[in-house]
C-alpha positions as CSV (number, residue, x, y, z in Angstrom):
1,M,107.9,-0.8,66.2
2,M,106.5,-3.5,68.5
3,T,109.9,-3.6,70.4
4,L,109.7,0.2,70.9
5,W,106.1,0.0,72.3
6,R,107.0,-2.9,74.6
7,Q,109.8,-0.8,76.0
8,L,107.4,2.1,76.5
9,R,104.9,-0.1,78.3
10,R,107.6,-1.2,80.7
11,Q,108.4,2.4,81.3
12,G,104.8,3.4,82.0
13,V,103.6,4.6,78.6
14,L,100.4,6.7,78.9
15,G,97.5,6.1,76.5
16,L,95.0,8.7,75.3
17,N,92.1,7.4,77.4
18,A,94.2,7.2,80.6
19,R,95.6,10.7,80.0
20,N,92.1,12.1,79.7
21,G,90.4,10.2,82.5
22,E,93.2,9.9,85.1
23,F,95.1,13.2,84.7
24,I,93.4,15.8,82.5
25,L,89.8,15.4,83.8
26,P,90.7,15.6,87.5
27,T,93.1,18.6,87.2
28,N,91.9,20.7,84.3
29,D,88.8,22.7,85.1
30,R,87.0,23.3,81.8
31,R,86.4,26.9,82.6
32,H,90.1,27.5,82.2
33,Y,90.3,26.0,78.7
34,P,89.5,29.3,76.9
35,L,92.6,30.8,78.4
36,V,94.7,28.4,76.3
37,D,92.5,27.6,73.3
38,D,92.6,31.3,72.2
39,K,96.1,32.4,71.5
40,L,95.2,36.1,72.0
41,R,94.0,35.4,75.5
42,T,97.0,33.3,76.2
43,K,99.4,36.1,75.0
44,A,97.6,38.7,77.1
45,L,97.7,36.5,80.2
46,A,101.4,35.8,79.8
47,S,102.3,39.4,79.1
48,Q,100.4,40.5,82.3
49,A,102.5,37.9,84.2
50,G,105.7,39.3,82.7
51,M,106.4,36.3,80.6
52,P,108.1,37.1,77.2
53,V,106.0,36.4,74.1
54,P,106.4,37.3,70.4
55,E,105.3,40.9,69.9
56,L,101.7,41.3,68.6
57,Y,101.6,43.6,65.5
58,G,97.9,43.6,65.0
59,V,94.6,41.7,65.0
60,I,92.1,41.2,62.1
61,E,88.6,40.6,63.6
62,T,86.2,41.4,60.8
63,E,86.0,41.2,57.0
64,H,86.1,45.0,57.0
65,D,89.4,44.9,58.8
66,I,91.0,42.9,56.0
67,G,91.1,46.0,53.8
68,R,93.7,47.5,56.1
69,L,96.0,44.4,56.1
70,G,98.4,46.0,53.7
71,V,98.8,49.1,55.9
72,M,99.3,46.9,59.0
73,L,102.0,44.9,57.3
74,E,103.8,47.9,55.7
75,P,106.4,48.4,58.6
76,Y,107.5,44.8,58.6
77,E,109.8,42.8,56.4
78,T,109.0,39.6,58.3
79,F,105.9,38.5,60.2
80,V,103.6,35.6,61.0
81,I,99.9,35.4,60.4
82,K,98.0,32.8,62.4
83,P,94.5,31.9,63.5
84,A,93.8,32.8,67.2
85,Q,92.1,29.5,67.8
86,G,94.0,27.3,65.4
87,S,95.7,24.0,66.2
88,G,98.5,21.8,64.9
89,G,100.0,24.7,62.9
90,D,97.1,24.8,60.4
91,G,96.6,28.1,58.6
92,I,99.9,29.7,59.8
93,I,101.8,31.8,57.2
94,V,105.4,32.8,57.9
95,V,106.7,35.6,55.8
96,V,110.5,36.2,55.7
97,G,110.7,39.0,53.1
98,R,108.9,41.0,50.4
99,T,109.5,42.0,46.8
100,R,107.8,44.0,44.1
101,R,107.2,42.7,40.7
102,R,103.9,43.7,39.0
103,E,102.4,43.8,42.5
104,L,103.5,43.6,46.1
105,T,104.4,40.0,47.0
106,F,105.7,38.3,50.1
107,R,108.2,35.5,50.4
108,Q,107.2,32.6,52.7
109,V,109.7,30.6,54.7
110,S,109.5,27.8,52.1
111,G,110.5,30.3,49.3
112,A,107.1,30.4,47.7
113,L,105.7,33.8,46.9
114,I,102.2,35.1,48.0
115,T,100.5,38.3,47.0
116,L,98.7,40.7,49.3
117,A,95.4,39.6,47.7
118,D,96.2,36.0,48.5
119,L,97.0,36.9,52.1
120,Q,93.7,38.8,52.4
121,H,91.8,35.7,51.0
122,H,93.7,33.5,53.5
123,V,92.8,35.8,56.4
124,S,89.2,35.8,55.3
125,N,89.2,32.0,55.6
126,M,90.7,32.3,59.1
127,L,87.9,34.6,60.1
128,N,85.3,32.1,58.8
129,G,86.7,29.4,61.0
130,Q,88.5,27.2,58.4
131,F,91.5,26.6,60.7
132,S,89.9,27.1,64.2
133,L,89.0,24.5,66.7
134,G,85.5,23.2,65.9
135,G,85.3,25.5,62.9
136,H,84.1,28.5,64.9
137,P,84.5,32.1,63.6
138,D,88.0,33.3,64.5
139,R,90.4,36.2,64.5
140,A,93.7,36.5,62.7
141,M,96.9,37.5,64.6
142,V,99.8,39.3,63.0
143,E,103.0,38.9,65.1
144,Y,106.7,39.0,65.3
145,C,108.5,36.4,63.2
146,V,111.0,34.5,65.5
147,G,114.6,34.4,64.4
148,F,115.5,31.1,65.8
149,D,118.7,30.6,67.9
150,P,121.5,29.2,65.7
151,V,122.0,26.3,68.2
152,F,119.5,24.3,66.1
153,E,120.7,25.5,62.7
154,N,122.4,22.2,61.7
155,I,119.4,20.0,62.7
156,S,116.5,22.0,61.2
157,H,115.1,22.6,57.8
158,E,113.8,26.2,57.0
159,G,111.3,26.7,59.8
160,V,111.6,27.5,63.5
161,P,112.2,24.7,66.0
162,D,110.2,24.8,69.2
163,I,110.3,23.2,72.6
164,R,107.3,21.4,74.1
165,V,107.3,20.8,77.9
166,I,104.6,18.8,79.6
167,V,103.7,20.2,83.0
168,Y,101.7,18.3,85.6
169,R,100.6,20.0,88.8
170,G,103.1,22.8,88.1
171,V,106.0,20.4,87.7
172,P,107.8,20.1,84.3
173,V,107.8,16.3,83.7
174,M,109.0,15.7,80.1
175,A,110.2,17.8,77.2
176,M,111.2,17.6,73.6
177,V,112.5,19.8,70.8
178,R,110.5,19.7,67.6
179,L,112.7,20.2,64.5
180,P,111.2,21.1,61.1
181,T,112.1,19.0,58.1
182,R,111.5,19.2,54.3
183,Q,108.8,16.6,54.8
184,S,107.0,18.8,57.3
185,G,107.2,21.9,55.1
186,G,109.4,23.7,57.5
187,K,106.8,23.4,60.3
188,A,107.7,22.0,63.8
189,N,104.7,19.6,63.6
190,L,105.3,16.0,64.3
191,H,102.2,14.8,62.5
192,Q,103.4,16.5,59.4
193,G,106.9,14.9,59.5
194,A,109.0,17.0,61.9
195,V,111.6,15.4,64.1
196,G,110.9,15.0,67.8
197,A,114.0,14.9,70.0
198,G,113.7,14.1,73.7
199,V,115.4,16.4,76.2
200,D,117.1,15.3,79.4
201,M,115.4,17.3,82.1
202,P,118.3,18.0,84.4
203,T,120.8,19.0,81.7
204,G,118.6,20.3,78.9
205,R,120.6,18.2,76.4
206,T,118.9,16.6,73.4
207,L,118.5,12.9,73.0
208,S,118.2,11.0,69.7
209,G,115.0,11.7,67.7
210,V,112.0,10.1,66.1
211,I,110.0,10.7,62.9
212,G,106.7,9.1,63.2
213,N,107.5,5.8,65.0
214,E,111.1,5.5,63.6
215,V,114.0,6.2,65.9
216,I,116.7,8.3,64.2
217,D,120.1,9.6,65.2
218,E,120.6,12.2,62.4
219,H,118.4,14.9,60.9
220,P,117.0,13.5,57.6
221,D,117.8,16.7,55.6
222,T,121.1,17.9,57.1
223,G,122.6,14.5,58.2
224,M,123.8,16.1,61.4
225,P,123.6,14.3,64.8
226,I,120.5,15.2,66.8
227,A,121.6,14.1,70.3
228,G,123.9,16.0,72.7
229,I,122.9,19.6,71.9
230,A,122.5,21.8,75.1
231,V,119.3,23.8,74.9
232,P,120.3,27.4,75.8
233,Q,118.7,29.0,78.9
234,W,117.2,25.7,79.9
235,D,116.6,27.1,83.5
236,V,114.5,29.8,82.1
237,I,112.5,27.4,79.9
238,L,111.7,25.1,82.9
239,A,110.8,28.0,85.1
240,S,108.5,29.6,82.5
241,S,106.8,26.3,81.9
242,A,106.1,25.9,85.6
243,R,104.8,29.4,85.8
244,A,102.4,28.7,82.9
245,A,100.6,26.3,85.1
246,D,100.2,29.0,87.8
247,I,98.7,31.6,85.4
248,T,96.2,29.3,83.7
249,G,95.1,27.2,86.7
250,L,95.5,24.0,84.6
251,G,97.0,21.0,86.3
252,Y,98.0,19.2,83.0
253,L,99.2,21.2,80.0
254,G,101.7,21.5,77.2
255,V,103.9,24.6,77.0
256,D,105.4,25.5,73.6
257,M,108.4,27.8,73.6
258,V,110.9,29.1,71.0
259,L,114.4,30.4,71.3
260,D,114.8,33.7,69.6
261,R,118.3,34.8,68.7
262,K,117.6,38.3,70.1
263,H,115.0,37.9,72.8
264,G,115.8,34.4,74.2
265,P,113.0,32.0,75.2
266,L,109.5,33.2,74.1
267,M,106.3,31.4,75.0
268,L,104.3,30.6,71.8
269,E,101.2,28.9,73.1
270,L,99.7,26.6,75.7
271,N,97.7,23.4,75.2
272,A,95.3,21.8,77.6
273,R,95.3,18.5,75.7
274,P,98.9,18.1,74.6
275,G,99.7,15.0,72.4
276,L,101.5,11.9,73.6
277,N,104.2,11.6,71.0
278,I,106.6,13.2,73.4
279,Q,106.8,9.7,74.9
280,L,108.2,8.3,71.7
281,A,110.7,11.2,71.4
282,N,112.0,10.4,74.9
283,R,111.5,6.6,74.7
284,R,109.9,6.9,78.1
285,G,106.3,6.8,79.3
286,L,104.7,9.7,81.1
287,R,102.7,7.7,83.7
288,L,105.5,6.9,86.1
289,R,106.6,10.6,86.2
290,L,103.0,11.8,86.7
291,E,102.4,9.3,89.5
292,Q,105.7,10.3,91.1
293,V,104.6,13.9,91.2
294,D,101.3,12.8,92.8
295,R,103.0,10.8,95.5
296,A,105.5,13.5,96.4
297,L,102.8,16.3,96.3
298,A,105.5,18.1,94.3
299,G,103.1,20.6,92.8
300,R,102.6,22.3,96.2
301,G,106.0,24.1,96.1
302,D,106.9,27.4,94.4
303,V,108.4,27.5,90.9
304,T,112.0,27.0,92.1
305,A,111.0,23.9,94.2
306,R,109.0,22.4,91.4
307,V,111.8,22.8,88.8
308,A,114.3,21.4,91.3
309,F,112.1,18.3,91.7
310,A,112.0,17.8,88.0
311,R,115.7,18.1,87.7
312,E,116.3,15.7,90.5
313,H,113.8,13.0,89.6
314,F,113.5,13.0,85.8
315,A,117.0,12.3,84.5
316,H,117.1,10.3,81.3
317,E,118.9,7.3,82.7
318,P,119.9,4.4,80.4
319,Q,117.4,1.6,80.1
320,G,118.4,-1.8,81.1
């Protein structure tokens, strides 16, 4: 553990206070935060800009609306219900099928069954702010359930892997793939035990991974190697991440995307305060890359120029 952190310090590891004071505070105007803290606003903003997002099936805004949840869900075998202002994957329910026993039940991605009454109760908790940032009253979103690209099938357990890209002044500076595990309950959440695998910026190929602070070469549930997998449509992912900075006005943000087997890259959500575990996943610090963008004024170019800068300068070269 200490050896890893020494390596990261030599590579310009960025701490929380430095991230906030030196990079987020000067570049993220707080008036833009609601655009990313509310997933409904983010989805609308991205859609207006022509950026693909999972289809929105419906929104539950009041307790009265909960009574029509069954009718809203009737056309869909699979769907996701999530709080509009949630964070860290809390409160999200992923349904992959339905069955009828004594009453209508839905099968979750974990295999567990949940009744319509249970779903309604869960949505009520969402509206009351149980899963929202700051515990504020919230809305519940019902949207398309991503069918993830089979490229990650051998290094994922149950859930949908996603791709996190850190963007600074419009330049994609670091990325990782988050891979669900049994420990994480099928969620792509590093704090719950998912694998974080760094991605080489020029090639879009995965590196080895981490769980917590432990470096691993194989997925803990499948035993398959993590490194060397080419992320499909990497060009699109980098360009979409760079565009996300333009549509939000944020200088420092995290862009979360998924690869759908039918629709390709879809933007899931944006984060104005993305975590720093991505440094562990890449075994590289963020500071040197952020400072390089500042020195080169790289954020002043168009999307194509910014992506080209990232590809040219942020290769994952072997450490000496």
